[in-house]
Each structure stands twice: as structure tokens, then as C-alpha cells.
C-alpha positions as CSV (number, residue, x, y, z in Angstrom):
1,M,0.0,0.0,0.0
2,I,1.1,3.5,-0.7
3,H,0.4,5.9,2.2
4,E,1.5,9.5,2.4
5,V,0.5,11.9,5.1
6,L,0.5,15.6,4.0
7,V,0.2,18.3,6.6
8,V,-2.2,20.9,5.1
9,G,-3.7,24.2,5.9
10,P,-3.2,26.8,8.7
11,L,-4.3,24.2,11.4
12,Q,-1.9,21.6,10.1
13,C,-4.5,18.9,9.3
14,N,-3.1,15.4,8.5
15,C,-4.3,14.5,5.0
16,S,-3.8,10.8,4.1
17,I,-3.3,9.6,0.5
18,L,-3.9,5.9,0.3
19,G,-3.1,4.0,-2.9
20,D,-2.8,0.5,-4.3
21,E,0.5,-0.2,-6.1
22,T,-1.1,-2.5,-8.6
23,S,-4.4,-0.9,-9.5
24,R,-3.0,2.6,-9.0
25,E,-6.3,3.6,-7.5
26,A,-6.4,6.0,-4.5
27,I,-8.5,7.4,-1.6
28,V,-7.8,10.8,-0.1
29,V,-8.8,11.4,3.5
30,D,-9.4,15.0,4.8
31,P,-8.2,17.2,2.0
32,G,-8.5,20.4,4.0
33,D,-6.2,22.6,2.0
34,N,-3.2,22.7,-0.3
35,I,-5.0,20.8,-3.1
36,S,-2.2,21.4,-5.6
37,R,0.2,19.4,-3.3
38,I,-2.4,16.6,-3.0
39,V,-2.8,16.4,-6.8
40,A,0.9,16.5,-7.3
41,T,1.4,13.6,-4.9
42,L,-1.2,11.6,-6.7
43,A,0.5,12.3,-10.0
44,R,3.9,11.4,-8.6
45,H,2.6,7.9,-7.6
46,Q,0.6,7.7,-10.9
47,L,-2.6,7.3,-8.8
48,T,-6.2,7.8,-10.0
49,L,-8.3,9.2,-7.2
50,K,-11.6,7.2,-6.8
51,Q,-12.9,8.5,-3.4
52,I,-12.6,11.5,-1.1
53,V,-13.3,10.7,2.5
54,V,-13.9,13.4,5.1
55,T,-13.7,12.3,8.7
56,H,-15.8,15.3,9.9
57,A,-17.0,18.6,8.6
58,H,-14.8,21.0,10.4
59,I,-13.3,23.5,8.0
60,D,-9.7,22.3,8.3
61,H,-10.7,18.8,7.1
62,I,-13.3,19.6,4.5
63,A,-12.4,22.9,2.9
64,G,-10.6,21.6,-0.1
65,A,-12.9,18.6,-0.9
66,Q,-15.0,20.3,-3.5
67,Q,-11.9,21.6,-5.4
68,L,-10.4,18.2,-5.3
69,K,-13.6,16.7,-6.6
70,R,-13.7,19.2,-9.5
71,L,-10.1,18.3,-10.5
72,T,-10.5,14.5,-10.3
73,G,-14.2,13.7,-10.5
74,A,-14.0,11.6,-7.3
75,P,-17.1,11.6,-5.1
76,I,-17.0,13.0,-1.6
77,L,-18.1,10.8,1.4
78,Y,-18.8,12.0,4.9
79,N,-21.4,11.3,7.6
80,Q,-24.6,13.3,7.1
81,L,-24.9,14.1,10.8
82,D,-22.3,16.8,10.1
83,L,-24.5,18.6,7.6
84,P,-25.3,21.3,10.3
85,L,-21.6,22.1,10.4
86,V,-21.5,22.4,6.6
87,K,-24.4,24.8,6.7
88,M,-22.4,27.1,9.1
89,M,-19.2,27.0,7.1
90,D,-19.2,30.8,7.0
91,V,-19.2,30.8,10.8
92,Q,-16.3,28.3,10.8
93,A,-14.4,30.5,8.4
94,G,-15.0,33.5,10.7
95,W,-13.3,31.6,13.6
96,L,-10.1,31.5,11.5
97,G,-10.5,34.8,9.7
98,I,-10.4,33.2,6.3
99,A,-12.6,33.1,3.2
100,T,-15.6,30.7,3.3
101,P,-14.7,27.6,1.1
102,E,-17.1,26.0,-1.3
103,V,-18.8,23.1,0.4
104,A,-21.7,20.8,-0.4
105,P,-23.7,17.8,1.0
106,P,-21.8,14.5,0.5
107,D,-22.2,12.5,-2.7
108,A,-22.7,9.5,-0.4
109,D,-23.1,9.0,3.3
110,L,-20.3,7.6,5.5
111,A,-22.3,5.2,7.7
112,D,-21.1,3.1,10.5
113,N,-19.5,-0.2,9.4
114,Q,-19.7,0.8,5.8
115,T,-17.0,-0.5,3.5
116,V,-14.9,2.0,1.7
117,S,-12.9,0.3,-1.0
118,I,-10.8,0.7,-4.2
119,V,-9.3,-2.1,-6.2
120,G,-6.7,-3.7,-3.8
121,L,-7.6,-1.7,-0.7
122,T,-10.5,-1.9,1.7
123,G,-11.4,0.0,4.9
124,T,-14.3,0.0,7.3
125,V,-16.0,3.1,8.6
126,L,-16.2,3.4,12.4
127,H,-18.7,6.1,13.4
128,T,-17.2,7.8,16.5
129,P,-19.4,10.8,17.5
130,G,-18.3,13.2,20.2
131,H,-15.9,15.6,18.5
132,T,-18.7,16.2,16.1
133,Q,-21.9,14.2,15.6
134,G,-20.8,12.8,12.3
135,S,-17.1,12.1,13.3
136,S,-15.9,8.9,11.7
137,C,-12.6,6.9,11.5
138,L,-11.4,4.7,8.7
139,Y,-10.0,1.4,9.7
140,L,-7.8,-0.7,7.4
141,P,-7.4,-4.1,9.2
142,E,-5.2,-5.7,6.6
143,H,-2.7,-2.8,7.1
144,A,-3.2,-2.4,10.9
145,L,-4.0,1.3,10.2
146,L,-6.6,3.7,11.6
147,I,-7.2,7.1,10.1
148,A,-8.7,8.7,13.3
149,G,-9.8,12.2,12.3
150,D,-10.0,14.3,15.5
151,T,-11.4,11.5,17.7
152,L,-8.1,10.3,19.1
153,F,-4.6,12.0,19.2
154,A,-1.2,11.0,20.6
155,G,-1.8,11.6,24.3
156,S,-5.1,13.3,23.9
157,V,-8.6,13.2,22.4
158,G,-10.7,15.5,20.3
159,R,-12.0,18.8,21.7
160,T,-15.7,18.9,22.5
161,D,-16.4,22.6,23.0
162,L,-17.4,23.3,19.4
163,P,-20.9,22.9,18.0
164,G,-21.9,19.2,18.0
165,G,-19.3,18.2,20.6
166,N,-20.1,16.0,23.5
167,T,-17.4,14.8,25.9
168,T,-19.2,11.8,27.3
169,Q,-20.1,10.6,23.8
170,L,-16.5,11.0,22.6
171,L,-15.0,9.0,25.4
172,Q,-17.7,6.3,24.8
173,S,-16.8,6.2,21.1
174,V,-13.1,5.8,21.9
175,H,-13.8,3.1,24.4
176,D,-16.3,1.1,22.3
177,R,-14.9,1.5,18.8
178,L,-11.2,2.3,19.0
179,L,-9.8,0.6,22.2
180,T,-11.3,-2.6,21.0
181,L,-8.8,-2.6,18.1
182,P,-5.5,-4.5,18.4
183,D,-2.6,-2.7,20.1
184,E,-0.4,-2.8,17.0
185,V,-2.8,-0.7,15.0
186,R,-1.1,2.5,13.8
187,V,-3.1,5.6,14.4
188,I,-3.0,8.7,12.1
189,P,-4.8,11.5,14.0
190,G,-6.3,14.5,12.4
191,H,-3.3,16.6,13.7
192,G,0.1,15.9,15.2
193,P,2.2,12.8,15.3
194,A,1.2,9.2,14.6
195,T,0.7,6.8,17.5
196,S,-0.8,3.3,18.1
197,I,-3.8,1.9,19.9
198,G,-1.5,0.2,22.4
199,E,0.4,3.4,23.2
200,E,-2.8,5.3,23.8
201,R,-4.4,2.5,25.8
202,E,-1.3,2.5,28.1
203,D,-0.4,6.2,28.3
204,N,-3.2,8.5,27.2
205,P,-4.3,10.4,30.4
206,F,-7.8,11.1,29.0
207,L,-8.4,7.3,28.7
208,S,-7.1,6.3,32.2
209,N,-10.6,5.7,33.5
210,L,-12.0,3.9,30.5
């Protein structure tokens, strides 16, 4: 599997490019900004983008999705419970003092336990509400990889003080959906360094009582 993580945008969102070496098909997760870099990375690996996955509809994760769709034709998938956040994108842009990006409802819903696949690569959607109501992770068991969005970080968990956030719900999501995964699963959070399920189970202070 080809896997590159690009740090994009003013909030340094981790954008994952996942590709299959044989089929040359790809999935991009969280294209929040710097779309020219994403497209250049796809071209360097000779990958054809088939799906755009957005873990949640905060501006730093979704802002570039429509532009990437226009350039590649790939559909956008995210959980429809985050549509209220899409409808307040102008407010989100105001938080950062930036222009409001073009956003739209998803081309397809990202539902719990749904399979997201390209030729040679398959992932499972884990709905993990709490950071937002539609927050979702993408789990690739064959590669022991979790793209966690802003649900779980190295040494921390997602903030819950923004619209749609709920601390109890988020901790329940981590406990029920993520800590049940094998220790060796590598975690790519929405921001910051990679970690593993085992490391977070052992050392994450937010999870000590789970």
C-alpha cells in the first residue's frame, strides 16, 4: 500500500493519501487545503483518485474537498450528521479569519460499518461521534491502520467545546470503537504525530478511567 500523510492548511491537518501499487487507484482522506500538493502527490505515484473521505465537517478537514472533486471527478463521502456544520461554514471560516470555502452535501453518506474500497484496498468506517456528531474513522485491518480524524490523538482526544461536541459521547466512542482494536494498529490522528492503539491504551491520560 502507498500511504503518504501531507500536513495541510493553517491548522496543520493530516491529509492521508492511500493508494494501491497494482491498481493505481487511491483514496484521499481529509483534503482540508493545499489541493495542488495533494494532486501533485497523486500524480507522482501515478494514482487515480476514486474516493474522497472526510472524517468530519470542520473547515480544516473539508475545505478543499470540492476543489479536489472538480479536478478529479472523485465523489465525496462524509457522515450526514455533520450537515449542520457544513451549513455554518461561514461561521467556521470566521473563527479562523479566512474566506468561506465552497462546500456541499456529500455524494454518499459515510455510515457506521460501511466498507470504503478501491481495487486492492478496503477499509471499514467506524462512526465515532463526540468531537462532532458525524465524526468517523477509517480502519484498514489488513494494514493495521486507523485514520482517526479528530477523535483520538497522541496523548489526547478531540475537543468537544465546538458545535456538535459531547465529551461523554466522545469517550464512549473511543472506548467502544477504538480501544477494541489491536494494540499494534497504527493511528494517524487529524493533527500531530502518529501513535498506536497500544500506546494510547497505556499512556493517554484522557483514557485512564475507560
